CHARMM-style PDB file with segment names, atoms N, HN, CA, C and O in Angstrom:
ATOM      1  N   MET     1      11.638  38.634   3.906  1.00  0.00      PROA
ATOM      2  CA  MET     1      12.036  37.787   5.326  1.00  0.00      PROA
ATOM      3  C   MET     1      13.203  38.684   5.564  1.00  0.00      PROA
ATOM      4  O   MET     1      14.176  38.983   4.871  1.00  0.00      PROA
ATOM      5  N   PRO     2      12.794  39.028   6.788  1.00  0.00      PROA
ATOM      6  CA  PRO     2      14.113  39.975   7.470  1.00  0.00      PROA
ATOM      7  C   PRO     2      15.511  38.379   8.120  1.00  0.00      PROA
ATOM      8  O   PRO     2      16.618  38.753   8.506  1.00  0.00      PROA
ATOM      9  N   ILE     3      15.309  37.417   8.121  1.00  0.00      PROA
ATOM     10  HN  ILE     3      14.409  37.113   7.808  1.00  0.00      PROA
ATOM     11  CA  ILE     3      16.108  36.544   8.217  1.00  0.00      PROA
ATOM     12  C   ILE     3      16.846  35.808   7.662  1.00  0.00      PROA
ATOM     13  O   ILE     3      16.419  34.654   7.629  1.00  0.00      PROA
ATOM     14  N   ARG     4      18.147  36.020   7.023  1.00  0.00      PROA
ATOM     15  HN  ARG     4      18.493  36.957   7.049  1.00  0.00      PROA
ATOM     16  CA  ARG     4      18.647  35.526   5.593  1.00  0.00      PROA
ATOM     17  C   ARG     4      19.213  34.072   6.527  1.00  0.00      PROA
ATOM     18  O   ARG     4      19.635  34.168   7.680  1.00  0.00      PROA
ATOM     19  N   ILE     5      19.126  32.885   5.838  1.00  0.00      PROA
ATOM     20  HN  ILE     5      18.783  32.808   4.902  1.00  0.00      PROA
ATOM     21  CA  ILE     5      20.137  31.764   5.741  1.00  0.00      PROA
ATOM     22  C   ILE     5      21.566  31.921   4.986  1.00  0.00      PROA
ATOM     23  O   ILE     5      21.413  31.899   3.765  1.00  0.00      PROA
ATOM     24  N   ASN     6      22.696  32.048   5.330  1.00  0.00      PROA
ATOM     25  HN  ASN     6      22.820  32.066   6.322  1.00  0.00      PROA
ATOM     26  CA  ASN     6      23.522  32.210   4.792  1.00  0.00      PROA
ATOM     27  C   ASN     6      24.390  30.861   4.527  1.00  0.00      PROA
ATOM     28  O   ASN     6      25.565  30.878   4.893  1.00  0.00      PROA
ATOM     29  N   LEU     7      23.751  29.429   3.768  1.00  0.00      PROA
ATOM     30  HN  LEU     7      22.797  29.415   3.471  1.00  0.00      PROA
ATOM     31  CA  LEU     7      24.129  28.395   3.823  1.00  0.00      PROA
ATOM     32  C   LEU     7      24.924  28.086   3.136  1.00  0.00      PROA
ATOM     33  O   LEU     7      25.863  27.341   3.416  1.00  0.00      PROA
ATOM     34  N   ASP     8      24.652  28.716   1.865  1.00  0.00      PROA
ATOM     35  HN  ASP     8      23.889  29.321   1.637  1.00  0.00      PROA
ATOM     36  CA  ASP     8      25.713  28.521   0.481  1.00  0.00      PROA
ATOM     37  C   ASP     8      27.044  29.717   0.774  1.00  0.00      PROA
ATOM     38  O   ASP     8      27.774  30.117  -0.133  1.00  0.00      PROA
ATOM     39  N   VAL     9      27.105  29.953   1.547  1.00  0.00      PROA
ATOM     40  HN  VAL     9      26.512  29.629   2.283  1.00  0.00      PROA
ATOM     41  CA  VAL     9      28.493  30.877   1.788  1.00  0.00      PROA
ATOM     42  C   VAL     9      29.122  29.875   2.797  1.00  0.00      PROA
ATOM     43  O   VAL     9      30.246  29.449   2.534  1.00  0.00      PROA
ATOM     44  N   MET    10      28.586  29.524   3.760  1.00  0.00      PROA
ATOM     45  HN  MET    10      27.673  29.870   3.974  1.00  0.00      PROA
ATOM     46  CA  MET    10      29.512  28.231   4.569  1.00  0.00      PROA
ATOM     47  C   MET    10      29.619  27.193   3.809  1.00  0.00      PROA
ATOM     48  O   MET    10      30.795  26.857   3.947  1.00  0.00      PROA
ATOM     49  N   MET    11      29.053  26.374   2.989  1.00  0.00      PROA
ATOM     50  HN  MET    11      28.097  26.647   2.877  1.00  0.00      PROA
ATOM     51  CA  MET    11      29.375  25.389   2.609  1.00  0.00      PROA
ATOM     52  C   MET    11      30.292  26.121   1.619  1.00  0.00      PROA
ATOM     53  O   MET    11      31.398  26.226   2.151  1.00  0.00      PROA
ATOM     54  N   ALA    12      30.285  26.519   0.733  1.00  0.00      PROA
ATOM     55  HN  ALA    12      29.387  26.434   0.301  1.00  0.00      PROA
ATOM     56  CA  ALA    12      31.744  27.428  -0.269  1.00  0.00      PROA
ATOM     57  C   ALA    12      32.771  27.091   0.901  1.00  0.00      PROA
ATOM     58  O   ALA    12      33.572  26.157   0.913  1.00  0.00      PROA
ATOM     59  N   LYS    13      32.616  27.839   1.660  1.00  0.00      PROA
ATOM     60  HN  LYS    13      31.965  28.598   1.650  1.00  0.00      PROA
ATOM     61  CA  LYS    13      34.070  28.318   2.920  1.00  0.00      PROA
ATOM     62  C   LYS    13      34.456  26.479   3.050  1.00  0.00      PROA
ATOM     63  O   LYS    13      35.541  26.057   2.649  1.00  0.00      PROA
ATOM     64  N   ARG    14      33.673  25.792   3.498  1.00  0.00      PROA
ATOM     65  HN  ARG    14      32.792  26.134   3.824  1.00  0.00      PROA
ATOM     66  CA  ARG    14      34.178  24.304   4.116  1.00  0.00      PROA
ATOM     67  C   ARG    14      33.919  23.162   2.902  1.00  0.00      PROA
ATOM     68  O   ARG    14      33.821  21.942   3.028  1.00  0.00      PROA
ATOM     69  N   ARG    15      33.832  24.120   1.486  1.00  0.00      PROA
ATOM     70  HN  ARG    15      33.912  25.111   1.383  1.00  0.00      PROA
ATOM     71  CA  ARG    15      34.135  23.424   0.486  1.00  0.00      PROA
ATOM     72  C   ARG    15      33.370  21.982   0.372  1.00  0.00      PROA
ATOM     73  O   ARG    15      33.992  21.023  -0.087  1.00  0.00      PROA
ATOM     74  N   ILE    16      31.874  21.831   0.839  1.00  0.00      PROA
ATOM     75  HN  ILE    16      31.369  22.609   1.211  1.00  0.00      PROA
ATOM     76  CA  ILE    16      31.117  20.627   1.132  1.00  0.00      PROA
ATOM     77  C   ILE    16      29.868  21.121   0.113  1.00  0.00      PROA
ATOM     78  O   ILE    16      29.235  22.177   0.128  1.00  0.00      PROA
ATOM     79  N   GLY    17      29.749  19.889  -0.827  1.00  0.00      PROA
ATOM     80  HN  GLY    17      30.263  19.032  -0.840  1.00  0.00      PROA
ATOM     81  CA  GLY    17      28.906  19.972  -1.901  1.00  0.00      PROA
ATOM     82  C   GLY    17      26.971  19.819  -0.943  1.00  0.00      PROA
ATOM     83  O   GLY    17      26.908  19.492   0.242  1.00  0.00      PROA
ATOM     84  N   ALA    18      26.070  20.036  -1.533  1.00  0.00      PROA
ATOM     85  HN  ALA    18      26.121  20.302  -2.496  1.00  0.00      PROA
ATOM     86  CA  ALA    18      24.649  19.993  -0.962  1.00  0.00      PROA
ATOM     87  C   ALA    18      24.035  18.300  -0.528  1.00  0.00      PROA
ATOM     88  O   ALA    18      23.313  17.986   0.418  1.00  0.00      PROA
ATOM     89  N   GLY    19      24.565  17.525  -1.483  1.00  0.00      PROA
ATOM     90  HN  GLY    19      25.152  17.780  -2.252  1.00  0.00      PROA
ATOM     91  CA  GLY    19      24.399  16.071  -1.466  1.00  0.00      PROA
ATOM     92  C   GLY    19      24.998  15.709  -0.008  1.00  0.00      PROA
ATOM     93  O   GLY    19      24.416  15.401   1.032  1.00  0.00      PROA
ATOM     94  N   GLU    20      26.446  15.864  -0.326  1.00  0.00      PROA
ATOM     95  HN  GLU    20      26.918  16.114  -1.171  1.00  0.00      PROA
ATOM     96  CA  GLU    20      26.863  15.486   0.982  1.00  0.00      PROA
ATOM     97  C   GLU    20      26.531  16.019   2.513  1.00  0.00      PROA
ATOM     98  O   GLU    20      26.806  15.394   3.538  1.00  0.00      PROA
ATOM     99  N   LEU    21      25.980  17.108   2.458  1.00  0.00      PROA
ATOM    100  HN  LEU    21      25.756  17.615   1.626  1.00  0.00      PROA
ATOM    101  CA  LEU    21      26.004  17.903   3.541  1.00  0.00      PROA
ATOM    102  C   LEU    21      24.730  17.470   4.014  1.00  0.00      PROA
ATOM    103  O   LEU    21      24.481  17.343   5.213  1.00  0.00      PROA
ATOM    104  N   ALA    22      23.730  17.186   2.881  1.00  0.00      PROA
ATOM    105  HN  ALA    22      23.933  17.289   1.907  1.00  0.00      PROA
ATOM    106  CA  ALA    22      22.295  16.388   3.304  1.00  0.00      PROA
ATOM    107  C   ALA    22      22.311  15.348   3.878  1.00  0.00      PROA
ATOM    108  O   ALA    22      21.507  15.044   4.759  1.00  0.00      PROA
ATOM    109  N   GLU    23      23.378  14.523   3.404  1.00  0.00      PROA
ATOM    110  HN  GLU    23      24.032  14.770   2.689  1.00  0.00      PROA
ATOM    111  CA  GLU    23      23.690  13.294   4.221  1.00  0.00      PROA
ATOM    112  C   GLU    23      23.816  13.141   5.431  1.00  0.00      PROA
ATOM    113  O   GLU    23      23.024  12.674   6.250  1.00  0.00      PROA
ATOM    114  N   ALA    24      25.472  13.794   5.626  1.00  0.00      PROA
ATOM    115  HN  ALA    24      26.115  14.173   4.961  1.00  0.00      PROA
ATOM    116  CA  ALA    24      25.643  14.325   7.028  1.00  0.00      PROA
ATOM    117  C   ALA    24      25.002  14.833   8.106  1.00  0.00      PROA
ATOM    118  O   ALA    24      25.363  14.657   9.270  1.00  0.00      PROA
ATOM    119  N   ILE    25      23.552  15.797   7.566  1.00  0.00      PROA
ATOM    120  HN  ILE    25      23.259  15.941   6.621  1.00  0.00      PROA
ATOM    121  CA  ILE    25      23.056  16.117   8.675  1.00  0.00      PROA
ATOM    122  C   ILE    25      21.465  15.246   8.833  1.00  0.00      PROA
ATOM    123  O   ILE    25      20.627  15.491   9.701  1.00  0.00      PROA
ATOM    124  N   GLY    26      21.360  14.331   7.884  1.00  0.00      PROA
ATOM    125  HN  GLY    26      22.040  14.132   7.178  1.00  0.00      PROA
ATOM    126  CA  GLY    26      20.199  13.784   7.757  1.00  0.00      PROA
ATOM    127  C   GLY    26      18.791  14.006   7.459  1.00  0.00      PROA
ATOM    128  O   GLY    26      17.745  13.759   8.060  1.00  0.00      PROA
ATOM    129  N   ILE    27      19.101  14.579   6.281  1.00  0.00      PROA
ATOM    130  HN  ILE    27      19.950  14.780   5.793  1.00  0.00      PROA
ATOM    131  CA  ILE    27      17.499  15.326   5.641  1.00  0.00      PROA
ATOM    132  C   ILE    27      17.899  15.467   4.352  1.00  0.00      PROA
ATOM    133  O   ILE    27      19.084  15.476   4.018  1.00  0.00      PROA
ATOM    134  N   THR    28      16.658  15.615   3.347  1.00  0.00      PROA
ATOM    135  HN  THR    28      15.695  15.607   3.618  1.00  0.00      PROA
ATOM    136  CA  THR    28      16.481  14.974   1.819  1.00  0.00      PROA
ATOM    137  C   THR    28      17.311  16.486   1.071  1.00  0.00      PROA
ATOM    138  O   THR    28      17.118  17.650   1.422  1.00  0.00      PROA
ATOM    139  N   PRO    29      18.104  16.072   0.139  1.00  0.00      PROA
ATOM    140  CA  PRO    29      18.719  17.309  -0.833  1.00  0.00      PROA
ATOM    141  C   PRO    29      17.574  18.072  -1.160  1.00  0.00      PROA
ATOM    142  O   PRO    29      17.978  19.147  -1.605  1.00  0.00      PROA
ATOM    143  N   ALA    30      16.414  18.033  -1.152  1.00  0.00      PROA
ATOM    144  HN  ALA    30      16.086  17.160  -0.791  1.00  0.00      PROA
ATOM    145  CA  ALA    30      14.973  19.403  -1.331  1.00  0.00      PROA
ATOM    146  C   ALA    30      14.990  19.850  -0.390  1.00  0.00      PROA
ATOM    147  O   ALA    30      14.928  21.079  -0.429  1.00  0.00      PROA
ATOM    148  N   ASN    31      15.067  19.304   0.797  1.00  0.00      PROA
ATOM    149  HN  ASN    31      15.118  18.306   0.829  1.00  0.00      PROA
ATOM    150  CA  ASN    31      14.865  20.054   2.186  1.00  0.00      PROA
ATOM    151  C   ASN    31      16.192  20.826   2.331  1.00  0.00      PROA
ATOM    152  O   ASN    31      16.070  21.952   2.812  1.00  0.00      PROA
ATOM    153  N   LEU    32      17.393  20.440   2.015  1.00  0.00      PROA
ATOM    154  HN  LEU    32      17.492  19.524   1.624  1.00  0.00      PROA
ATOM    155  CA  LEU    32      18.573  21.609   2.180  1.00  0.00      PROA
ATOM    156  C   LEU    32      17.874  22.852   1.133  1.00  0.00      PROA
ATOM    157  O   LEU    32      17.411  23.965   1.384  1.00  0.00      PROA
ATOM    158  N   SER    33      18.028  22.162  -0.001  1.00  0.00      PROA
ATOM    159  HN  SER    33      18.404  21.258  -0.206  1.00  0.00      PROA
ATOM    160  CA  SER    33      17.535  23.197  -1.307  1.00  0.00      PROA
ATOM    161  C   SER    33      16.917  24.541  -0.557  1.00  0.00      PROA
ATOM    162  O   SER    33      17.344  25.683  -0.727  1.00  0.00      PROA
ATOM    163  N   ILE    34      15.940  24.201   0.214  1.00  0.00      PROA
ATOM    164  HN  ILE    34      15.593  23.274   0.352  1.00  0.00      PROA
ATOM    165  CA  ILE    34      15.021  25.129   0.974  1.00  0.00      PROA
ATOM    166  C   ILE    34      15.626  25.968   1.502  1.00  0.00      PROA
ATOM    167  O   ILE    34      15.766  27.133   1.130  1.00  0.00      PROA
ATOM    168  N   LEU    35      16.047  25.453   2.427  1.00  0.00      PROA
ATOM    169  HN  LEU    35      15.933  24.507   2.729  1.00  0.00      PROA
ATOM    170  CA  LEU    35      17.312  26.316   3.225  1.00  0.00      PROA
ATOM    171  C   LEU    35      17.879  27.319   2.449  1.00  0.00      PROA
ATOM    172  O   LEU    35      17.550  28.503   2.375  1.00  0.00      PROA
ATOM    173  N   LYS    36      19.025  26.543   1.711  1.00  0.00      PROA
ATOM    174  HN  LYS    36      19.291  25.581   1.771  1.00  0.00      PROA
ATOM    175  CA  LYS    36      19.577  27.117   0.778  1.00  0.00      PROA
ATOM    176  C   LYS    36      19.472  28.532   0.335  1.00  0.00      PROA
ATOM    177  O   LYS    36      20.136  29.559   0.190  1.00  0.00      PROA
ATOM    178  N   ASN    37      17.868  27.858   0.151  1.00  0.00      PROA
ATOM    179  HN  ASN    37      17.329  27.024   0.269  1.00  0.00      PROA
ATOM    180  CA  ASN    37      17.681  29.292  -1.205  1.00  0.00      PROA
ATOM    181  C   ASN    37      16.872  30.332  -0.311  1.00  0.00      PROA
ATOM    182  O   ASN    37      16.482  31.371  -0.844  1.00  0.00      PROA
ATOM    183  N   ASN    38      16.695  30.163   0.595  1.00  0.00      PROA
ATOM    184  HN  ASN    38      17.013  29.319   1.028  1.00  0.00      PROA
ATOM    185  CA  ASN    38      15.553  30.994   1.853  1.00  0.00      PROA
ATOM    186  C   ASN    38      14.601  30.797   1.194  1.00  0.00      PROA
ATOM    187  O   ASN    38      14.285  31.534   0.260  1.00  0.00      PROA
ATOM    188  N   LYS    39      14.018  29.873   1.508  1.00  0.00      PROA
ATOM    189  HN  LYS    39      14.275  29.275   2.267  1.00  0.00      PROA
ATOM    190  CA  LYS    39      12.227  29.649   0.636  1.00  0.00      PROA
ATOM    191  C   LYS    39      11.733  28.860   2.592  1.00  0.00      PROA
ATOM    192  O   LYS    39      10.554  28.869   2.945  1.00  0.00      PROA
ATOM    193  N   ALA    40      12.840  28.296   3.524  1.00  0.00      PROA
ATOM    194  HN  ALA    40      13.798  28.288   3.238  1.00  0.00      PROA
ATOM    195  CA  ALA    40      12.391  28.121   4.703  1.00  0.00      PROA
ATOM    196  C   ALA    40      11.618  28.820   5.243  1.00  0.00      PROA
ATOM    197  O   ALA    40      11.785  30.039   5.197  1.00  0.00      PROA
ATOM    198  N   ARG    41      10.498  28.241   5.942  1.00  0.00      PROA
ATOM    199  HN  ARG    41      10.362  27.251   5.980  1.00  0.00      PROA
ATOM    200  CA  ARG    41       9.674  29.507   6.900  1.00  0.00      PROA
ATOM    201  C   ARG    41       9.838  29.343   8.364  1.00  0.00      PROA
ATOM    202  O   ARG    41       9.397  30.208   9.121  1.00  0.00      PROA
ATOM    203  N   ALA    42      10.483  28.222   8.839  1.00  0.00      PROA
ATOM    204  HN  ALA    42      10.842  27.520   8.224  1.00  0.00      PROA
ATOM    205  CA  ALA    42      11.563  27.728   9.463  1.00  0.00      PROA
ATOM    206  C   ALA    42      12.626  26.853  10.023  1.00  0.00      PROA
ATOM    207  O   ALA    42      12.588  25.912   9.232  1.00  0.00      PROA
ATOM    208  N   VAL    43      13.678  26.534  11.010  1.00  0.00      PROA
ATOM    209  HN  VAL    43      13.710  27.299  11.653  1.00  0.00      PROA
ATOM    210  CA  VAL    43      14.189  25.748  10.731  1.00  0.00      PROA
ATOM    211  C   VAL    43      13.947  25.301  12.470  1.00  0.00      PROA
ATOM    212  O   VAL    43      13.796  26.018  13.459  1.00  0.00      PROA
ATOM    213  N   ARG    44      13.989  23.817  12.317  1.00  0.00      PROA
ATOM    214  HN  ARG    44      14.111  23.234  11.513  1.00  0.00      PROA
ATOM    215  CA  ARG    44      13.891  23.373  13.823  1.00  0.00      PROA
ATOM    216  C   ARG    44      15.914  23.228  14.427  1.00  0.00      PROA
ATOM    217  O   ARG    44      16.919  22.928  13.783  1.00  0.00      PROA
ATOM    218  N   PHE    45      15.714  23.616  15.912  1.00  0.00      PROA
ATOM    219  HN  PHE    45      14.897  23.860  16.435  1.00  0.00      PROA
ATOM    220  CA  PHE    45      16.707  23.459  16.430  1.00  0.00      PROA
ATOM    221  C   PHE    45      17.918  22.548  16.109  1.00  0.00      PROA
ATOM    222  O   PHE    45      19.110  22.841  16.198  1.00  0.00      PROA
ATOM    223  N   SER    46      17.275  21.205  15.658  1.00  0.00      PROA
ATOM    224  HN  SER    46      16.306  20.966  15.585  1.00  0.00      PROA
ATOM    225  CA  SER    46      18.021  19.986  15.368  1.00  0.00      PROA
ATOM    226  C   SER    46      18.760  20.116  14.397  1.00  0.00      PROA
ATOM    227  O   SER    46      19.979  19.963  14.465  1.00  0.00      PROA
ATOM    228  N   THR    47      17.975  20.492  13.093  1.00  0.00      PROA
ATOM    229  HN  THR    47      16.984  20.616  13.038  1.00  0.00      PROA
ATOM    230  CA  THR    47      18.377  20.771  11.977  1.00  0.00      PROA
ATOM    231  C   THR    47      19.831  21.827  12.129  1.00  0.00      PROA
ATOM    232  O   THR    47      20.912  21.574  11.597  1.00  0.00      PROA
ATOM    233  N   LEU    48      19.559  22.928  12.908  1.00  0.00      PROA
ATOM    234  HN  LEU    48      18.681  23.133  13.340  1.00  0.00      PROA
ATOM    235  CA  LEU    48      20.474  24.084  12.962  1.00  0.00      PROA
ATOM    236  C   LEU    48      21.471  23.532  13.531  1.00  0.00      PROA
ATOM    237  O   LEU    48      22.574  23.711  13.015  1.00  0.00      PROA
ATOM    238  N   GLU    49      21.359  22.660  14.823  1.00  0.00      PROA
ATOM    239  HN  GLU    49      20.463  22.514  15.242  1.00  0.00      PROA
ATOM    240  CA  GLU    49      22.800  21.706  15.568  1.00  0.00      PROA
ATOM    241  C   GLU    49      23.281  20.963  14.563  1.00  0.00      PROA
ATOM    242  O   GLU    49      24.508  20.911  14.476  1.00  0.00      PROA
ATOM    243  N   ALA    50      22.594  20.333  13.726  1.00  0.00      PROA
ATOM    244  HN  ALA    50      21.597  20.376  13.797  1.00  0.00      PROA
ATOM    245  CA  ALA    50      23.589  19.327  13.158  1.00  0.00      PROA
ATOM    246  C   ALA    50      24.602  20.181  11.500  1.00  0.00      PROA
ATOM    247  O   ALA    50      25.680  19.707  11.140  1.00  0.00      PROA
ATOM    248  N   LEU    51      23.955  21.395  10.771  1.00  0.00      PROA
ATOM    249  HN  LEU    51      23.080  21.781  11.063  1.00  0.00      PROA
ATOM    250  CA  LEU    51      24.505  22.233  10.602  1.00  0.00      PROA
ATOM    251  C   LEU    51      25.667  22.594  10.828  1.00  0.00      PROA
ATOM    252  O   LEU    51      26.700  22.299  10.227  1.00  0.00      PROA
ATOM    253  N   CYS    52      25.446  23.475  12.020  1.00  0.00      PROA
ATOM    254  HN  CYS    52      24.606  23.714  12.508  1.00  0.00      PROA
ATOM    255  CA  CYS    52      26.498  23.881  12.779  1.00  0.00      PROA
ATOM    256  C   CYS    52      27.562  22.805  12.866  1.00  0.00      PROA
ATOM    257  O   CYS    52      28.619  22.995  12.263  1.00  0.00      PROA
ATOM    258  N   LYS    53      27.351  21.525  13.668  1.00  0.00      PROA
ATOM    259  HN  LYS    53      26.493  21.371  14.158  1.00  0.00      PROA
ATOM    260  CA  LYS    53      28.328  20.345  13.837  1.00  0.00      PROA
ATOM    261  C   LYS    53      28.831  20.117  12.516  1.00  0.00      PROA
ATOM    262  O   LYS    53      30.056  20.158  12.409  1.00  0.00      PROA
ATOM    263  N   ALA    54      27.892  19.792  11.076  1.00  0.00      PROA
ATOM    264  HN  ALA    54      26.896  19.758  11.163  1.00  0.00      PROA
ATOM    265  CA  ALA    54      28.999  19.620  10.055  1.00  0.00      PROA
ATOM    266  C   ALA    54      29.546  20.692   9.365  1.00  0.00      PROA
ATOM    267  O   ALA    54      30.383  20.525   8.478  1.00  0.00      PROA
ATOM    268  N   LEU    55      29.079  21.925   9.752  1.00  0.00      PROA
ATOM    269  HN  LEU    55      28.398  22.061  10.473  1.00  0.00      PROA
ATOM    270  CA  LEU    55      29.713  22.870   8.789  1.00  0.00      PROA
ATOM    271  C   LEU    55      31.039  23.245   9.867  1.00  0.00      PROA
ATOM    272  O   LEU    55      31.919  23.980   9.418  1.00  0.00      PROA
ATOM    273  N   ASP    56      31.145  22.798  11.095  1.00  0.00      PROA
ATOM    274  HN  ASP    56      30.431  22.201  11.460  1.00  0.00      PROA
ATOM    275  CA  ASP    56      31.952  23.602  12.561  1.00  0.00      PROA
ATOM    276  C   ASP    56      31.714  25.014  12.348  1.00  0.00      PROA
ATOM    277  O   ASP    56      32.636  25.726  11.948  1.00  0.00      PROA
ATOM    278  N   CYS    57      30.309  25.588  12.627  1.00  0.00      PROA
ATOM    279  HN  CYS    57      29.560  25.010  12.952  1.00  0.00      PROA
ATOM    280  CA  CYS    57      30.543  26.947  12.626  1.00  0.00      PROA
ATOM    281  C   CYS    57      29.335  27.498  13.957  1.00  0.00      PROA
ATOM    282  O   CYS    57      28.795  26.618  14.627  1.00  0.00      PROA
ATOM    283  N   GLN    58      29.075  28.681  14.173  1.00  0.00      PROA
ATOM    284  HN  GLN    58      29.514  29.396  13.628  1.00  0.00      PROA
ATOM    285  CA  GLN    58      27.969  28.878  15.003  1.00  0.00      PROA
ATOM    286  C   GLN    58      27.061  29.195  14.396  1.00  0.00      PROA
ATOM    287  O   GLN    58      27.204  29.268  13.175  1.00  0.00      PROA
ATOM    288  N   PRO    59      25.658  29.537  15.042  1.00  0.00      PROA
ATOM    289  CA  PRO    59      24.481  29.563  14.473  1.00  0.00      PROA
ATOM    290  C   PRO    59      24.359  31.034  13.829  1.00  0.00      PROA
ATOM    291  O   PRO    59      23.677  31.234  12.824  1.00  0.00      PROA
ATOM    292  N   GLY    60      25.239  32.272  14.641  1.00  0.00      PROA
ATOM    293  HN  GLY    60      25.793  32.110  15.458  1.00  0.00      PROA
ATOM    294  CA  GLY    60      25.526  33.382  13.734  1.00  0.00      PROA
ATOM    295  C   GLY    60      26.033  33.279  12.557  1.00  0.00      PROA
ATOM    296  O   GLY    60      25.609  34.240  11.916  1.00  0.00      PROA
ATOM    297  N   ASP    61      26.899  32.464  11.736  1.00  0.00      PROA
ATOM    298  HN  ASP    61      27.244  31.683  12.258  1.00  0.00      PROA
ATOM    299  CA  ASP    61      27.721  32.247  10.901  1.00  0.00      PROA
ATOM    300  C   ASP    61      26.606  31.969   9.766  1.00  0.00      PROA
ATOM    301  O   ASP    61      26.814  32.346   8.613  1.00  0.00      PROA
ATOM    302  N   LEU    62      25.381  31.278  10.136  1.00  0.00      PROA
ATOM    303  HN  LEU    62      25.211  30.972  11.072  1.00  0.00      PROA
ATOM    304  CA  LEU    62      24.530  30.933   9.060  1.00  0.00      PROA
ATOM    305  C   LEU    62      23.158  31.600   9.152  1.00  0.00      PROA
ATOM    306  O   LEU    62      22.374  31.375   8.230  1.00  0.00      PROA
ATOM    307  N   LEU    63      22.693  32.570  10.380  1.00  0.00      PROA
ATOM    308  HN  LEU    63      23.330  32.752  11.129  1.00  0.00      PROA
ATOM    309  CA  LEU    63      21.518  32.985  10.430  1.00  0.00      PROA
ATOM    310  C   LEU    63      22.197  34.954  10.437  1.00  0.00      PROA
ATOM    311  O   LEU    63      23.067  35.437  11.162  1.00  0.00      PROA
ATOM    312  N   GLU    64      21.357  35.643   9.333  1.00  0.00      PROA
ATOM    313  HN  GLU    64      20.649  35.251   8.745  1.00  0.00      PROA
ATOM    314  CA  GLU    64      21.314  37.107   9.326  1.00  0.00      PROA
ATOM    315  C   GLU    64      20.146  37.860   9.137  1.00  0.00      PROA
ATOM    316  O   GLU    64      19.299  37.801   8.246  1.00  0.00      PROA
ATOM    317  N   TYR    65      20.276  38.824  10.467  1.00  0.00      PROA
ATOM    318  HN  TYR    65      20.964  38.872  11.191  1.00  0.00      PROA
ATOM    319  CA  TYR    65      19.072  39.516  10.360  1.00  0.00      PROA
ATOM    320  C   TYR    65      19.276  40.669   9.376  1.00  0.00      PROA
ATOM    321  O   TYR    65      20.317  41.324   9.319  1.00  0.00      PROA
ATOM    322  N   ALA    66      17.997  40.904   8.457  1.00  0.00      PROA
ATOM    323  HN  ALA    66      17.152  40.372   8.503  1.00  0.00      PROA
ATOM    324  CA  ALA    66      18.412  42.099   7.370  1.00  0.00      PROA
ATOM    325  C   ALA    66      16.778  42.477   7.279  1.00  0.00      PROA
ATOM    326  O   ALA    66      15.869  41.831   6.757  1.00  0.00      PROA
ATOM    327  N   PRO    67      16.746  43.713   7.955  1.00  0.00      PROA
ATOM    328  CA  PRO    67      15.240  44.321   8.152  1.00  0.00      PROA
ATOM    329  C   PRO    67      14.825  44.520   6.507  1.00  0.00      PROA
ATOM    330  O   PRO    67      15.521  44.642   5.500  1.00  0.00      PROA
ATOM    331  N   ASP    68      13.710  44.501   6.676  1.00  0.00      PROA
ATOM    332  HN  ASP    68      13.145  44.402   7.495  1.00  0.00      PROA
ATOM    333  CA  ASP    68      12.912  44.822   5.255  1.00  0.00      PROA
ATOM    334  C   ASP    68      12.792  46.110   4.876  1.00  0.00      PROA
ATOM    335  O   ASP    68      12.405  46.743   5.858  1.00  0.00      PROA
ATOM    336  N   ASP    69      12.964  46.980   3.720  1.00  0.00      PROA
ATOM    337  HN  ASP    69      13.278  46.466   2.922  1.00  0.00      PROA
ATOM    338  CA  ASP    69      12.987  48.588   3.453  1.00  0.00      PROA
ATOM    339  C   ASP    69      11.565  48.617   3.998  1.00  0.00      PROA
ATOM    340  O   ASP    69      11.323  49.764   4.373  1.00  0.00      PROA
ATOM    341  N   ALA    70      10.657  47.901   4.164  1.00  0.00      PROA
ATOM    342  HN  ALA    70      10.853  46.969   3.859  1.00  0.00      PROA
ATOM    343  CA  ALA    70       9.308  48.746   3.917  1.00  0.00      PROA
ATOM    344  C   ALA    70       9.278  48.988   5.568  1.00  0.00      PROA
ATOM    345  O   ALA    70       8.495  49.922   5.739  1.00  0.00      PROA
ATOM    346  N   THR    71       9.756  48.578   6.751  1.00  0.00      PROA
ATOM    347  HN  THR    71      10.392  47.819   6.612  1.00  0.00      PROA
ATOM    348  CA  THR    71       9.417  48.715   8.044  1.00  0.00      PROA
ATOM    349  C   THR    71      10.380  49.915   8.624  1.00  0.00      PROA
ATOM    350  OT1 THR    71      10.290  50.264   9.801  1.00  0.00      PROA
TER     351      THR     71
END
């Protein structure tokens, strides 16, 4: 998938754990894990907004375009 979610990088920079972040943004740890491990097929803008607010970052800090080798 050409869009990567660099959530683990921002979490490390902000020194926040998955459980703490999940609680802060109001999603389950399982759903946060899906985002963190790049298994998500979609991200709601409300979730992206909550992540940016909790991590004090911009959407571009979390999302990265990386084209597939096949294209």
